[in-house]
Steps between C-alpha positions, in 0.01 A plus 500: 500500500494519125815609323474858387667404168244234441214749541676755275593237225190270528224733603230324296591159629502623861153657460366184326632283781363716769161491328486136595498612858214745450740760636305813420778745604749337259485754214503803735792363707706397201458843334590672826813288531605579146434864543689523827780297349524735200528801732760315707709434200478855382620622839775242492622631168497854636693387804753310296550792259546739794748270664698473178495882473617526858790274431597705200490824708699342771771394259517856348547647857803283545640606162445870573669474830804344344503782247489755785158628400365511854226754437344296217531191713310660779222606263470135386491377864190712551334335201597166642333574831174581313540189292544280806180654649313425175633132499381458863152628407493256205617212713222569748245509217646178360465323839140622527413355153675175573298459816184587316569234236575241770184585686291448181681176414414358840137535415511293182456122539693244315411421137347145468686245296359429154349168624290665769137526397302820526231508765347689782507244789499143624233389254737563212790295639595192303500150650815345336532186719291300750595199703334263745158381586256720682424322833142407592437543862268313732174665592544730798856590416619840629685803368833559662379778727277245672760228493759713677254556790391138505867381530624802692802547280463869396347773713384825347347632824836487677667674211238773508552529875877555478527676162181544301291332229710312237770388736435131586671298778603149384485243786610136549464297173410820316831654592686176421326488158622855433854410590488180297387686182778760545772231543370304212493799261850614612642144460347465154652836398835393628487188289433718201812711551349800678713662760316562818508852655340641810449877424367776722118538507514879503641708218587859429343731244775433247426125510130562454574712189757245379250220448209725412283474818547872529326720405244253356405312815596745775156494662497126506814465706541538878728792574713548813489879507759562769770320300383555142483115438233285326395156607555280192197375297717215363861370525541611139568852620805445726635206307499681167641810661805309612613582143413869490788705344688179421693418182492124466765283350370293212650189654286548807170488296228387543439584862252275686391593849226369725378648831214450744364802677181624655314732263291806602208634299268771622235423238372183667151551355140549590198290585429182307589131471776581245703671770386290789741291719831449341392624160652844564712619791699799620794272595599166352803294422630446145798334337617711207735407213691774322710475181720751324616415151591626157229631271511224251455236773214659700198343327652156514568565872137606547383164362753305723367694807144412407587140454661497839187642666283248330720226636449629855122494454503153355711370786233643742231324298306820441302549179624827339475710190747742346374821362670752271387830627355761262632850485231641727563253777878517507701666780653850427859366460437183294554438130347152527337317797368149552266441797455170661175406664406195706145373526346524843244227511292617799475858359467363143725764357846565379747674732816680378812358679786630275589763243810452287612809310758627258571870546754517211710812565220690684650442854865476381476853349383632843759295677788578260553131490736421205765273369795545264453283184777338299548819298550703818158677458279550804163337469199500737403160632152345530342422837239236569327377820237252613312383802608145582278513681276724710370300792153615608291381192722191475409417856131569429498267199685223691256524784189502286607253230626234748230506763344175599250391767806384707722802463706702236760288316842655444640479144766213499786739392446708822486207747875481553481871598182501713581158658126422508276363232168664600352790689245366744294606794726322754830667424 
């Protein structure tokens, strides 16, 4: 959530930044926020003046009683009663205005960082780094949705039977490959100083608002109506909310956490190869890294996190590219996002496997996540998160890029985890 003071003091910069997103409602929402805030401040002044007058009247009553002027004191008490009623009315109006301002602020996305390019969609993203050689497959090579049937390692029909479309069942070497990737990613994060946490996979409404999934993505999340809980779309939500309403000690910064959870997304997609097989699911596993740091450190932290993700992809021997997202392709909460895509040789296309984002103070403002600086002043912290990594498309690329006439070779870094070198027809 944008800081109200930032909108008030830097209106033109806010509108210019939101223009990068092609956010058409920006001007109307910003004006509405400022109008409601002006009305709120007027009411607050009236409430404060009335409270000061009430205190003065109360003090005079005490003085009159001491002087034995009981009749005059009683007359003042009647005035005090009316003043209290007026103050109560003003306080109710003030709360209503504060709620309205909050409601409007929730609808405004984050302002992109200066480095973020303007643009309307994926075609305007900037390729800032590319690594690895695009593999050339033998004639007759298969896309992963055919490979998983051939080797009987992932079963979509069984998943549909017990749950519905978009909920695969991993079997045999497919299940072991999943577990191997999870353990590999968690071990790598541990070596980089991330503390592993295992959070709940359902969150309450306050947590959804805390990290910005609500109200922006309410229709995209699974909702447990009887309990008022949401299935998480990413571990970012519960892990970041560990620090909701927390005042951090400077000595405890930066915070580095990692967690592996299932993730649930209602928007699994429609017909077409781009959403076929593992390309888009309703449920999948993902290892997520989350950092919390001081404002002056956050963009260096973003680069460090990106370098870490690049290292994972290089160890998996997957060709990848790193994209700086344009304003029109960024998530609602982000000030800057880099996407990582791996090349899927059988599909002959790039598949997104990670997003690494800096939210600046956008989430921290909602979370009331602060620290006390050396001067004793409270400051909002910056939050960042990244996929490290999401499994489905990583699995798809590994299967497709490493297929041979004799089976599917396992990347060397995973073999100590899988305890097999190849997926074959005889396992």
